[in-house]
C-alpha positions as CSV (number, residue, x, y, z in Angstrom):
1,M,-5.6,14.7,-12.5
2,L,-8.4,12.2,-11.9
3,R,-6.5,9.5,-10.1
4,N,-8.1,8.6,-6.8
5,K,-10.8,11.3,-7.2
6,N,-14.2,10.3,-6.1
7,I,-16.7,11.0,-8.8
8,I,-20.4,10.4,-8.9
9,V,-21.9,10.2,-12.4
10,G,-25.6,10.9,-12.5
11,V,-27.4,9.5,-15.5
12,T,-30.9,10.7,-16.4
13,G,-33.5,9.9,-19.0
14,S,-32.1,10.6,-22.4
15,I,-31.0,8.6,-25.5
16,A,-27.6,10.0,-24.8
17,A,-27.4,7.7,-21.8
18,Y,-25.5,5.2,-24.0
19,K,-22.5,7.7,-23.9
20,S,-22.5,7.5,-20.1
21,A,-21.1,4.0,-20.4
22,L,-18.1,5.3,-22.3
23,L,-17.7,8.2,-19.9
24,I,-17.6,5.9,-16.9
25,R,-15.2,3.5,-18.6
26,Q,-12.8,6.4,-19.3
27,L,-13.1,7.8,-15.8
28,V,-12.2,4.4,-14.3
29,K,-9.2,4.1,-16.8
30,E,-8.0,7.5,-15.5
31,G,-8.0,6.0,-12.0
32,A,-11.1,7.7,-10.6
33,N,-13.4,6.0,-8.0
34,V,-16.8,6.1,-9.7
35,K,-20.3,5.6,-8.3
36,V,-23.3,5.8,-10.6
37,L,-26.7,7.3,-9.7
38,M,-29.5,6.7,-12.2
39,T,-33.0,8.1,-12.4
40,S,-35.8,5.6,-13.2
41,A,-36.2,7.2,-16.7
42,A,-32.5,6.5,-17.4
43,T,-33.0,2.7,-16.9
44,Q,-35.2,2.7,-20.0
45,F,-32.2,3.7,-22.1
46,I,-29.3,1.7,-20.5
47,T,-29.3,-1.0,-17.9
48,P,-27.9,-0.6,-14.4
49,L,-26.0,-3.8,-14.9
50,T,-24.0,-2.3,-17.7
51,L,-23.0,0.7,-15.7
52,S,-22.4,-1.3,-12.5
53,T,-20.0,-3.5,-14.5
54,L,-18.1,-0.5,-15.9
55,S,-17.9,1.4,-12.6
56,K,-17.1,-1.6,-10.5
57,N,-19.7,-0.4,-8.0
58,H,-23.4,-1.1,-7.6
59,V,-25.6,1.4,-9.3
60,L,-27.7,3.4,-7.0
61,L,-31.3,3.9,-8.1
62,D,-33.4,4.8,-5.1
63,F,-33.3,5.9,-1.5
64,A,-33.8,2.3,-0.2
65,K,-31.5,-0.6,-1.1
66,P,-33.5,-3.5,-2.7
67,D,-34.4,-6.3,-0.3
68,S,-32.1,-5.2,2.6
69,G,-34.3,-2.4,4.0
70,E,-31.2,-0.2,4.2
71,W,-31.1,3.2,2.7
72,N,-28.6,4.9,0.4
73,N,-27.5,7.9,2.5
74,H,-27.6,10.9,0.1
75,V,-25.7,13.1,2.7
76,E,-22.7,10.6,2.9
77,L,-22.7,10.4,-1.0
78,G,-22.7,14.1,-1.3
79,L,-19.7,14.4,1.2
80,W,-17.9,11.4,-0.4
81,A,-17.8,13.0,-3.9
82,D,-15.0,15.2,-5.2
83,A,-17.2,15.9,-8.3
84,L,-20.7,15.3,-9.3
85,V,-21.1,14.8,-13.1
86,I,-24.7,14.6,-14.5
87,A,-24.3,13.3,-18.0
88,P,-26.7,13.2,-19.7
89,A,-28.6,15.9,-18.0
90,S,-32.1,15.9,-19.4
91,A,-34.3,19.0,-19.6
92,N,-36.5,17.6,-16.8
93,T,-33.6,17.0,-14.4
94,I,-32.2,20.5,-15.2
95,A,-35.6,22.1,-14.5
96,K,-35.8,20.2,-11.1
97,M,-32.3,21.2,-10.1
98,A,-33.0,24.9,-10.9
99,N,-36.1,24.9,-8.8
100,G,-34.9,22.8,-5.9
101,I,-37.2,19.8,-6.5
102,C,-36.0,16.7,-4.8
103,D,-38.0,13.6,-5.8
104,N,-35.2,11.1,-6.4
105,L,-31.9,10.1,-5.0
106,L,-29.8,11.9,-7.6
107,L,-31.5,15.2,-6.8
108,A,-31.1,14.6,-3.1
109,V,-27.4,14.0,-3.6
110,Y,-27.2,17.2,-5.7
111,L,-28.7,19.3,-3.0
112,S,-26.4,17.7,-0.4
113,A,-23.2,17.8,-2.4
114,R,-20.4,20.2,-1.3
115,C,-18.2,19.4,-4.3
116,E,-18.2,20.9,-7.8
117,V,-21.2,20.0,-10.0
118,Y,-20.9,19.5,-13.7
119,L,-23.9,19.2,-16.1
120,A,-23.6,17.9,-19.7
121,P,-27.1,18.8,-21.2
122,A,-28.6,16.4,-23.8
123,M,-31.9,17.0,-25.5
124,D,-33.5,17.9,-28.8
125,L,-32.7,21.2,-30.5
126,D,-36.0,23.0,-29.7
127,M,-36.0,21.7,-26.0
128,Y,-32.4,23.1,-25.6
129,K,-33.2,26.4,-27.2
130,H,-36.6,26.8,-25.3
131,A,-36.6,29.9,-23.0
132,A,-37.4,27.7,-19.9
133,T,-34.3,25.5,-20.5
134,T,-32.1,28.5,-21.2
135,D,-33.3,30.3,-18.0
136,N,-32.8,27.1,-15.9
137,L,-29.2,26.7,-17.2
138,K,-28.4,30.3,-16.5
139,K,-29.8,29.9,-12.9
140,L,-27.7,26.8,-12.3
141,A,-24.6,28.5,-13.7
142,S,-25.2,31.6,-11.5
143,R,-25.1,29.2,-8.4
144,G,-21.7,27.8,-9.4
145,N,-22.7,24.7,-11.4
146,K,-20.4,24.1,-14.3
147,I,-22.1,23.6,-17.7
148,I,-20.5,21.5,-20.3
149,N,-22.1,22.8,-23.4
150,P,-23.6,20.3,-25.9
151,G,-22.2,20.1,-29.4
152,N,-23.8,20.6,-32.8
153,G,-24.7,17.4,-34.7
154,E,-27.4,15.0,-35.7
155,L,-30.0,14.5,-33.0
156,A,-32.2,11.4,-32.3
157,S,-35.1,13.3,-33.7
158,G,-33.4,13.6,-37.1
159,L,-32.9,17.3,-36.6
160,Y,-29.4,18.8,-36.9
161,G,-28.2,21.4,-34.3
162,E,-27.3,22.0,-30.7
163,G,-28.4,19.6,-28.0
164,R,-26.1,16.7,-28.7
165,M,-24.3,15.7,-25.4
166,A,-20.6,16.5,-25.3
167,E,-18.5,13.4,-26.2
168,P,-17.1,11.4,-23.2
169,E,-13.5,12.4,-24.1
170,E,-14.6,16.1,-24.0
171,I,-16.2,15.7,-20.6
172,V,-13.1,14.0,-19.2
173,D,-10.8,16.7,-20.6
174,F,-13.2,19.4,-19.2
175,L,-13.0,17.8,-15.7
176,K,-9.2,17.5,-15.9
177,K,-8.8,21.2,-16.7
178,E,-11.3,22.3,-14.1
179,L,-9.7,20.1,-11.3
180,S,-6.2,21.1,-12.3
181,N,-7.0,24.8,-11.8
182,N,-7.7,24.0,-8.1
183,L,-4.5,22.0,-7.5
184,P,-2.1,23.9,-5.2
185,L,1.1,22.7,-7.0
186,I,0.0,23.2,-10.6
187,G,2.8,24.6,-12.7
188,K,5.5,23.8,-10.0
189,K,8.6,21.7,-10.9
190,V,9.6,19.3,-8.1
191,M,12.6,17.0,-7.8
192,V,12.5,14.0,-5.5
193,T,15.2,11.5,-4.9
194,A,14.3,8.0,-3.5
195,G,15.8,4.6,-2.7
196,P,19.3,3.4,-2.1
197,T,22.5,3.7,-4.0
198,Y,24.7,0.7,-4.8
199,E,28.4,1.3,-4.8
200,P,30.3,-1.4,-6.7
201,I,33.1,-3.5,-5.2
202,D,33.6,-5.7,-8.2
203,P,31.2,-6.7,-11.1
204,V,28.9,-8.7,-8.8
205,R,29.2,-7.1,-5.4
206,F,28.3,-3.7,-4.0
207,I,27.9,-1.7,-0.8
208,G,24.2,-0.7,-0.2
209,N,21.6,-0.2,2.4
210,Y,18.1,-1.5,3.2
211,S,16.2,1.4,1.7
212,S,13.2,0.3,-0.4
213,G,12.4,3.7,-1.9
214,K,8.7,3.5,-0.8
215,M,8.8,6.8,1.1
216,G,10.2,8.8,-1.8
217,F,7.9,7.1,-4.3
218,A,4.8,7.9,-2.2
219,I,5.9,11.6,-2.0
220,A,6.4,11.8,-5.7
221,E,2.8,10.4,-6.3
222,V,1.2,12.8,-3.8
223,L,3.1,15.7,-5.3
224,A,2.0,14.7,-8.8
225,D,-1.6,14.3,-7.6
226,K,-1.4,17.9,-6.3
227,G,-0.4,19.1,-9.8
228,A,3.3,19.2,-9.6
229,D,5.5,18.3,-12.5
230,V,7.7,15.7,-10.8
231,T,11.2,14.4,-11.6
232,L,11.9,11.3,-9.5
233,I,15.6,10.3,-9.4
234,C,15.6,6.8,-7.9
235,G,18.2,4.2,-7.0
236,P,17.7,0.5,-7.5
237,N,14.2,-0.6,-6.5
238,S,11.2,-2.8,-7.5
239,L,8.6,0.0,-7.4
240,N,6.5,1.5,-10.2
241,T,5.2,5.0,-10.7
242,I,1.6,5.5,-11.5
243,N,0.9,9.2,-12.1
244,K,1.8,10.3,-15.7
245,N,3.3,13.6,-14.3
246,I,6.3,11.8,-12.9
247,N,9.4,11.7,-15.0
248,R,11.4,8.8,-13.6
249,I,15.2,8.7,-13.8
250,D,16.9,5.5,-12.7
251,V,20.4,5.6,-11.3
252,T,22.6,3.2,-9.4
253,T,25.5,5.0,-7.7
254,A,25.8,8.1,-5.6
255,E,27.8,9.8,-8.3
256,E,25.0,9.2,-10.8
257,L,22.4,10.5,-8.3
258,F,24.6,13.6,-7.6
259,Q,25.0,14.4,-11.3
260,N,21.3,14.1,-12.1
261,A,20.2,16.0,-9.0
262,V,22.5,18.9,-9.7
263,R,21.4,19.1,-13.3
264,H,17.7,19.1,-12.5
265,F,17.8,21.3,-9.4
266,Q,18.6,24.3,-11.5
267,S,15.1,24.5,-12.9
268,C,13.0,23.2,-10.0
269,D,11.0,25.0,-7.5
270,I,11.1,22.4,-4.8
271,A,13.6,19.5,-4.1
272,I,13.0,16.7,-1.7
273,L,16.0,14.4,-1.1
274,S,14.6,11.3,0.6
275,A,17.2,8.9,-1.1
276,A,19.4,6.9,1.3
277,V,22.6,7.8,-0.4
278,A,25.8,5.9,0.5
279,D,28.2,8.1,2.4
280,Y,31.2,6.0,1.3
281,K,32.3,4.0,-1.8
282,P,35.2,1.8,-2.5
283,A,38.3,3.6,-3.6
284,D,38.9,1.1,-6.4
285,V,36.5,-1.2,-8.1
286,A,37.9,-4.6,-9.1
287,A,37.6,-5.4,-12.8
288,Q,36.9,-9.0,-12.1
289,K,35.0,-10.9,-9.4
290,I,37.1,-11.0,-6.2
291,K,37.8,-14.7,-5.4
292,K,37.3,-16.0,-2.0
293,T,40.5,-17.0,-0.1
294,T,41.4,-17.8,3.5
295,A,43.2,-14.5,3.8
296,S,41.5,-11.4,5.3
297,K,40.5,-8.6,2.9
298,S,40.1,-4.9,3.5
299,I,38.4,-2.4,1.2
300,E,39.5,1.2,1.3
301,L,36.6,3.5,1.4
302,V,36.4,7.1,0.3
303,P,33.6,9.7,0.8
304,T,30.9,10.1,-1.9
305,K,29.8,13.5,-3.0
306,D,27.3,15.3,-0.7
307,T,24.3,15.9,-2.9
308,L,22.3,17.7,-0.4
309,A,25.1,20.0,0.7
310,E,25.9,20.9,-2.9
311,L,22.2,21.7,-3.7
312,G,22.3,23.9,-0.5
313,K,25.1,25.9,-2.0
314,L,23.3,26.3,-5.3
315,K,19.9,27.1,-3.8
316,K,18.2,30.3,-4.9
317,A,16.0,32.5,-2.7
318,K,12.7,31.2,-4.1
319,Q,13.7,27.5,-4.2
320,M,12.7,25.1,-1.4
321,L,15.1,22.4,-0.3
322,I,14.1,19.6,2.0
323,G,16.3,16.8,3.4
324,F,15.7,13.5,5.3
325,A,17.5,12.3,8.3
326,L,17.5,8.7,9.5
327,E,19.1,8.6,12.9
328,T,19.9,6.0,15.6
329,E,21.1,8.5,18.4
330,H,20.9,12.2,19.2
331,E,18.2,12.4,16.6
332,V,17.0,16.0,17.0
333,E,20.5,17.5,17.6
334,N,21.9,15.8,14.4
335,A,18.9,16.9,12.3
336,K,19.1,20.5,13.5
337,S,22.8,20.5,12.6
338,K,22.1,19.2,9.2
339,I,19.5,21.9,8.5
340,K,22.2,24.6,9.1
341,R,25.1,22.9,7.5
342,K,23.2,22.2,4.3
343,N,21.0,25.3,4.0
344,L,17.6,23.4,4.2
345,D,14.2,24.9,4.6
346,F,13.2,21.9,6.8
347,I,14.2,18.3,7.5
348,V,12.1,15.2,7.8
349,L,13.5,13.1,10.8
350,N,12.8,9.5,11.5
351,S,14.5,7.3,14.0
352,L,15.3,3.6,13.8
353,N,14.5,3.5,17.5
354,D,10.8,4.0,16.7
355,K,9.1,0.8,16.0
356,G,7.5,0.7,12.5
357,A,9.7,3.6,11.1
358,G,12.7,3.5,8.7
359,F,13.6,1.0,6.0
360,K,11.6,-1.9,4.5
361,T,8.3,-1.2,6.3
362,D,5.1,0.2,4.9
363,T,4.8,2.6,7.8
364,N,6.8,5.5,9.1
365,K,6.9,7.9,12.0
366,I,8.3,11.3,11.4
367,S,9.0,14.7,12.9
368,I,9.5,17.7,10.7
369,I,12.0,20.4,11.9
370,D,12.2,23.7,10.2
371,K,15.1,26.1,9.9
372,Y,13.7,28.0,12.9
373,N,13.9,24.8,15.0
374,K,10.1,24.4,15.2
375,I,9.3,20.7,15.6
376,T,6.1,19.1,14.3
377,T,5.6,15.5,15.3
378,F,3.4,13.0,13.5
379,G,2.2,9.6,14.7
380,L,2.9,6.2,13.1
381,K,1.2,6.0,9.8
382,N,1.2,4.2,6.4
383,K,3.9,5.8,4.2
384,K,1.2,7.0,1.8
385,E,-0.4,9.0,4.6
386,V,3.0,10.2,5.8
387,A,3.6,11.5,2.2
388,K,0.4,13.4,2.4
389,D,1.5,15.0,5.7
390,I,4.9,16.0,4.2
391,V,3.4,17.4,1.0
392,A,0.8,19.4,3.1
393,Y,3.6,20.8,5.1
394,I,5.4,21.8,1.9
395,I,2.4,23.6,0.5
396,K,1.8,25.4,3.7
397,T,5.4,26.5,3.9
398,K,5.6,27.4,0.2
399,T,2.5,29.5,0.5
400,K,4.0,31.5,3.4
401,K,7.3,31.9,1.5
402,T,5.7,33.4,-1.6
403,T,3.3,35.8,0.2
């Protein structure tokens, strides 16, 4: 849920600032991009060097960058962030936030931020229970700020009670839950196929193609980042999955891909078949390696099962089925025909005639054709960006289909 999220951690003057180091470390481990803003009081409890090392970014302390004369643009920082997490949030900072006081960089970013803001209060028991602090927290909550309530425990003063900052693990879990509620594909089951298939000729040779699987893997990652529970059925490749919401199933042949796709399609909401599946396979597979001779050899080929067509027959009204078409001629006509024959919601078309598109590249150029023959064309992009375009189109189409 936090992978590739831009998160600003604000650290204020509290003994609980030592916990911010653990929080930042865990956010980075989750894959988030973390920038740290500290108030001057916070530097008395933990050094900027520590938090800079853990966040892998320079800690920002003031409006002006030391020595360079350049400024830290609070507006840009506010726009960059997907979440602003102030942990620990001292009584002083909470009071300033509630009353619109802007006397440091952190408060300027807070007033500029368009993202969700999360506060983890940390202070002594009596300070936390004071009517002024209680009123300030209510005021902030009424404006949409999310309060991560402190826990009960031993406090720095020696007292025991509320005011102890939530543990870093609790803050991370809180963020995951909050962010997941805003994900458009949360609770959706999606199946993606990717990569080539290898159809054996003998124990050491096969019929295959040049597909790397990069497009399908990129789509699976974007879907998972949007909250989907993804099953990725992939042919032979050298790629790795990152998101923990991806269940990877490795296959080799078209038959193995067919069997797995049919089985998992029954329970999925969306299926995206981007794998480059062999259309033919050898009729007979030699048990031993075929030896080279001077005589000509011929291999009888038979059709493989058409996975996409079979899923089109099985598709229920609420399911979405998306195919891919890689063409070398009559691209649009062939793609439109495929939509009708295989009962697709839309097809992603790319042509080997377009430079930078197709197999073995890090880029692709696609057009999306829906079942009403509407064509949406995209420019040449990195496959990760292409994946975002495809998933955005899916979300838009799925929303229309369910409303």
